[in-house]
C-alpha positions as CSV (number, residue, x, y, z in Angstrom):
1,M,8.3,7.0,-5.8
2,H,5.9,9.2,-7.8
3,N,3.4,11.5,-6.2
4,A,0.1,10.7,-8.0
5,I,-2.1,12.7,-5.6
6,D,-1.8,16.0,-7.6
7,E,0.5,15.1,-10.5
8,A,-0.1,13.3,-13.8
9,Y,2.0,10.1,-14.1
10,L,4.8,10.6,-16.6
11,G,7.4,8.4,-15.1
12,P,10.2,6.7,-17.1
13,Q,8.5,3.8,-18.9
14,F,6.1,3.6,-16.0
15,A,8.8,2.0,-13.8
16,E,8.1,3.8,-10.5
17,W,5.9,3.1,-7.6
18,S,3.1,5.6,-7.2
19,L,1.4,7.0,-4.1
20,D,-2.2,8.1,-4.6
21,S,-5.1,9.3,-2.5
22,D,-8.2,7.1,-2.2
23,S,-11.6,8.6,-1.2
24,T,-12.9,5.3,0.1
25,I,-10.4,4.9,2.9
26,E,-12.0,5.8,6.3
27,M,-9.7,8.1,8.4
28,P,-10.4,9.6,11.8
29,N,-9.4,13.1,10.7
30,R,-10.6,14.2,7.3
31,G,-8.1,16.7,5.9
32,G,-5.4,15.8,8.4
33,A,-2.9,13.2,9.5
34,P,-2.9,10.2,9.5
35,W,-3.5,10.1,5.7
36,G,-5.3,7.4,3.7
37,L,-3.1,6.5,0.8
38,E,-2.9,3.9,-1.9
39,S,0.4,2.5,-3.3
40,I,0.5,1.3,-6.9
41,S,3.3,-0.8,-8.1
42,P,5.1,-0.7,-11.5
43,I,4.1,-3.5,-13.8
44,F,6.3,-6.5,-13.1
45,R,7.2,-9.5,-15.2
46,V,6.9,-12.9,-13.5
47,H,9.4,-15.4,-14.7
48,E,12.2,-17.5,-13.4
49,N,14.8,-15.3,-11.6
50,S,12.5,-12.2,-11.8
51,T,13.2,-9.8,-9.0
52,W,9.6,-8.6,-8.5
53,R,9.5,-9.9,-5.0
54,Q,12.6,-7.9,-4.0
55,H,11.0,-4.7,-5.3
56,I,8.0,-5.2,-3.1
57,E,10.1,-6.1,-0.1
58,F,12.2,-3.0,-0.6
59,L,9.1,-0.8,-0.7
60,W,7.7,-2.2,2.5
61,N,11.1,-2.1,4.3
62,F,11.3,1.6,3.3
63,L,7.7,2.3,4.5
64,R,8.0,0.5,7.8
65,T,11.4,2.0,8.6
66,D,10.5,5.6,8.0
67,F,6.7,5.7,8.5
68,Q,4.0,4.3,10.7
69,V,1.8,2.1,8.5
70,N,-1.7,1.1,9.7
71,A,-4.7,-0.3,7.9
72,N,-8.4,-0.7,8.6
73,T,-11.3,-2.6,7.1
74,S,-12.0,0.2,4.5
75,C,-8.6,-0.7,2.9
76,G,-8.0,-3.6,0.5
77,T,-5.4,-5.2,-1.8
78,H,-5.9,-5.6,-5.6
79,V,-3.8,-7.8,-7.8
80,N,-3.8,-7.2,-11.6
81,L,-2.6,-10.1,-13.8
82,S,-1.9,-10.1,-17.5
83,R,-0.4,-12.9,-19.6
84,A,2.2,-12.9,-22.3
85,G,0.3,-13.0,-25.5
86,G,-2.9,-12.1,-23.8
87,Y,-5.8,-14.3,-22.6
88,S,-7.7,-16.4,-25.2
89,I,-11.5,-16.5,-25.0
90,A,-11.1,-20.2,-24.1
91,D,-8.8,-19.3,-21.2
92,L,-11.2,-16.6,-20.0
93,K,-14.2,-18.9,-20.0
94,K,-12.3,-21.4,-17.8
95,I,-11.2,-18.6,-15.5
96,C,-14.7,-17.1,-15.2
97,Q,-16.3,-20.5,-14.7
98,S,-13.8,-21.4,-12.0
99,I,-14.5,-18.1,-10.2
100,I,-18.2,-18.9,-10.1
101,H,-17.6,-22.5,-9.0
102,F,-15.1,-21.9,-6.3
103,E,-16.6,-18.8,-4.8
104,P,-17.8,-20.6,-1.7
105,A,-14.2,-21.6,-0.9
106,F,-13.0,-18.0,-1.3
107,E,-15.9,-16.8,0.9
108,A,-14.8,-19.2,3.6
109,L,-11.1,-18.1,3.4
110,L,-11.3,-14.4,3.1
111,P,-11.7,-12.0,6.1
112,E,-15.2,-11.0,7.1
113,D,-14.7,-7.4,5.9
114,R,-14.1,-8.6,2.4
115,L,-17.5,-10.3,2.2
116,S,-20.6,-8.5,0.9
117,N,-18.3,-5.6,0.1
118,E,-19.7,-2.9,-2.2
119,Y,-16.3,-2.5,-3.9
120,A,-15.8,-6.3,-4.4
121,R,-19.2,-7.8,-5.0
122,S,-20.0,-11.4,-5.9
123,N,-19.6,-11.9,-9.6
124,W,-22.4,-14.4,-9.3
125,L,-24.9,-13.4,-6.6
126,D,-24.7,-9.6,-7.0
127,N,-24.6,-9.9,-10.8
128,T,-27.6,-8.7,-12.9
129,N,-26.8,-11.4,-15.4
130,F,-26.6,-14.3,-13.0
131,G,-27.8,-14.1,-9.4
132,H,-30.3,-11.3,-10.0
133,Q,-31.9,-13.6,-12.7
134,N,-32.1,-16.4,-10.2
135,L,-29.5,-18.4,-12.2
136,S,-27.8,-21.2,-10.2
137,R,-24.0,-21.5,-10.3
138,K,-24.4,-24.3,-12.9
139,Q,-26.7,-22.2,-15.1
140,S,-24.3,-19.2,-14.8
141,I,-21.3,-21.4,-15.8
142,A,-23.4,-22.6,-18.8
143,A,-24.1,-18.9,-19.8
144,I,-20.4,-18.2,-19.6
145,Q,-19.7,-21.1,-21.9
146,R,-22.2,-19.7,-24.5
147,A,-20.4,-16.3,-24.8
148,S,-19.2,-15.8,-28.3
149,S,-16.8,-12.9,-27.8
150,M,-14.4,-11.5,-25.2
151,R,-16.6,-8.4,-24.9
152,E,-19.7,-10.5,-24.2
153,L,-17.8,-12.5,-21.7
154,V,-16.3,-9.5,-19.9
155,L,-19.7,-7.8,-19.6
156,L,-21.3,-11.0,-18.3
157,M,-18.9,-10.9,-15.4
158,N,-18.9,-7.1,-15.0
159,P,-22.3,-5.9,-16.2
160,N,-22.8,-2.2,-17.0
161,H,-19.0,-1.7,-17.3
162,D,-18.9,-1.9,-13.4
163,K,-15.6,-2.9,-12.0
164,M,-16.8,-3.1,-8.4
165,F,-16.8,-6.9,-8.3
166,G,-14.5,-9.4,-6.7
167,W,-12.9,-10.1,-10.1
168,N,-12.8,-7.3,-12.6
169,F,-12.3,-8.1,-16.3
170,L,-13.0,-4.7,-17.8
171,Y,-9.3,-3.9,-18.3
172,L,-9.3,-6.6,-21.0
173,L,-11.4,-4.3,-23.2
174,N,-8.9,-1.4,-23.2
175,S,-5.5,-2.9,-24.1
176,P,-3.8,-6.0,-25.5
177,N,-1.8,-5.9,-22.2
178,G,-5.1,-5.9,-20.3
179,T,-5.3,-7.5,-16.9
180,I,-7.7,-9.5,-14.7
181,E,-8.0,-7.7,-11.4
182,F,-8.5,-9.7,-8.2
183,R,-10.1,-7.2,-5.8
184,R,-10.9,-9.3,-2.8
185,G,-7.7,-9.1,-0.9
186,A,-7.7,-7.5,2.6
187,A,-5.6,-4.6,3.7
188,C,-1.8,-5.5,3.9
189,T,0.8,-3.9,6.2
190,S,3.8,-6.1,5.1
191,A,5.3,-7.6,2.0
192,Q,4.4,-11.1,3.3
193,Q,0.7,-10.2,3.4
194,V,0.9,-8.8,-0.1
195,F,2.6,-12.0,-1.3
196,V,-0.3,-14.1,0.0
197,Y,-2.9,-12.4,-2.2
198,I,-0.5,-12.3,-5.2
199,E,0.1,-16.0,-4.8
200,I,-3.6,-17.1,-4.6
201,A,-4.5,-14.8,-7.6
202,M,-1.6,-16.1,-9.8
203,S,-2.0,-19.7,-8.8
204,F,-5.8,-19.8,-9.2
205,I,-5.8,-18.2,-12.6
206,E,-3.1,-20.5,-13.9
207,A,-4.9,-23.6,-12.4
208,A,-8.1,-22.4,-14.0
209,I,-6.5,-22.1,-17.4
210,Q,-5.1,-25.6,-17.1
211,L,-8.0,-27.4,-15.4
212,G,-11.1,-25.2,-15.2
213,T,-13.3,-27.0,-17.8
214,M,-17.0,-27.4,-17.2
215,E,-16.5,-31.2,-17.0
216,N,-13.8,-30.9,-14.3
217,L,-15.7,-28.4,-12.3
218,E,-18.8,-30.5,-12.2
219,R,-16.9,-33.3,-10.6
220,V,-15.7,-31.4,-7.5
221,P,-17.5,-29.3,-4.8
222,G,-16.6,-25.7,-4.3
223,T,-15.0,-26.3,-0.9
224,V,-11.7,-25.2,0.6
225,G,-10.2,-28.7,0.1
226,S,-11.3,-28.9,-3.5
227,L,-9.8,-25.4,-4.2
228,K,-6.5,-26.6,-2.6
229,R,-6.5,-29.8,-4.7
230,F,-7.4,-27.8,-7.8
231,I,-4.3,-25.6,-7.5
232,S,-2.1,-28.5,-6.5
233,A,-3.2,-30.5,-9.6
234,A,-1.9,-27.7,-11.8
235,R,1.6,-28.7,-10.7
236,L,2.9,-25.1,-10.7
237,P,6.7,-24.7,-10.3
238,N,7.3,-24.3,-6.6
239,N,10.0,-22.4,-4.8
240,V,11.5,-21.2,-8.1
241,P,12.9,-17.7,-7.6
242,G,10.6,-15.2,-9.5
243,L,7.8,-17.7,-9.8
244,Y,5.4,-19.4,-7.4
245,D,6.0,-20.0,-3.7
246,S,3.5,-22.4,-2.0
247,R,4.4,-21.0,1.5
248,Y,2.0,-18.1,0.8
249,L,-0.7,-20.5,-0.3
250,S,-0.4,-22.3,3.0
251,L,-0.8,-19.0,4.8
252,F,-3.9,-18.2,2.7
253,F,-5.5,-21.6,3.4
254,G,-4.5,-21.6,7.1
255,N,-6.1,-24.3,9.2
256,K,-9.5,-24.3,7.5
257,S,-10.9,-27.8,7.1
258,D,-11.2,-29.3,3.6
259,S,-15.0,-29.5,3.9
260,T,-15.4,-25.8,4.7
261,F,-17.4,-23.5,2.4
262,R,-19.6,-20.5,2.8
263,E,-22.2,-19.2,0.4
264,P,-22.0,-15.4,-0.3
265,K,-24.7,-13.1,1.0
266,P,-26.3,-10.5,-1.3
267,L,-24.9,-7.1,-0.9
268,G,-28.3,-5.6,0.1
269,R,-29.3,-2.0,0.3
270,L,-26.5,0.5,0.8
271,S,-26.8,3.4,3.2
272,A,-26.9,6.9,1.8
273,Y,-23.3,7.4,3.1
274,Q,-22.1,4.2,1.4
275,L,-23.8,5.2,-1.9
276,S,-22.2,8.6,-1.7
277,K,-18.7,7.1,-1.2
278,L,-19.3,4.7,-4.0
279,R,-20.4,7.4,-6.4
280,K,-17.4,9.5,-5.5
281,K,-15.0,6.6,-6.1
282,K,-16.4,6.0,-9.5
283,E,-16.1,9.7,-10.4
284,D,-12.5,9.8,-9.1
285,D,-11.7,6.8,-11.3
286,K,-13.0,8.6,-14.4
287,K,-10.9,11.6,-13.7
288,Q,-7.6,9.9,-12.8
289,N,-6.7,6.2,-12.6
290,V,-3.0,5.7,-12.3
291,A,-3.3,2.0,-12.3
292,M,-5.2,2.1,-15.6
293,V,-2.6,4.3,-17.2
294,K,0.2,2.0,-16.1
295,M,-1.6,-1.1,-17.4
296,L,-1.8,0.4,-20.9
297,R,2.0,0.0,-21.0
298,E,4.3,-3.0,-21.3
299,P,5.8,-4.3,-18.1
300,Y,9.1,-2.7,-17.1
301,W,10.8,-4.5,-14.3
302,S,11.8,-8.1,-14.6
């Protein structure tokens, strides 16, 4: 594992895990143990018989055997997903429109501490292009459809080049290997919990590419049941080693009733302390972003 806290990342083909500091993690003793740290994976390829799950399980077995791992509500899990050959603008429109449409289902399924979160804001309600203009979901989806370039589309979803939204598309502007980042996952303390957020992010994006047309979305409500059926209708290969595993989708959906949904609440006014933390995080990201450096490279492990 590479120490990214005080060293530049120069690992062999970016094949190592990295351990980095994160100024947003709240710890009881600033400057002393326990330490708030972020683990950053290598870039994995997902395909039949890929061993990416084993790599993640190995890391967590190592951490839980030799260290005490805890989490709190200031922690989160981010999943970055690229696609062989990249995303087409048609694919991205369907993904963005599906995100806006099914947000009420995600709001109902995610833990409370991931809602109205300044590091994972609503791409609709907290967006100066959509919610701040009093655009409805339907109007926002129509605005996405009118986008004429990838850059225009990305900056509709992440205005002012701000990645602090539930879904971050900015990495698509930097590299042909660019990723879509799902930032809404809660803190994880086991491989199984990590797999839940990877599974919903992978499955949702693939379902959106297949089925997320304006016409299809208009026919279904943005409820938990509709999201479940949306992913199921994509007929993703299930229980194929290296690909999808619906057990983790079942854990994500839990026992929520199909009719459940929850509208997001606006982020609102941040305290001086929250603003200070947010500014520091943005400054830190400009100086050193190990995840960004890794994503500029081709995947290594498969």
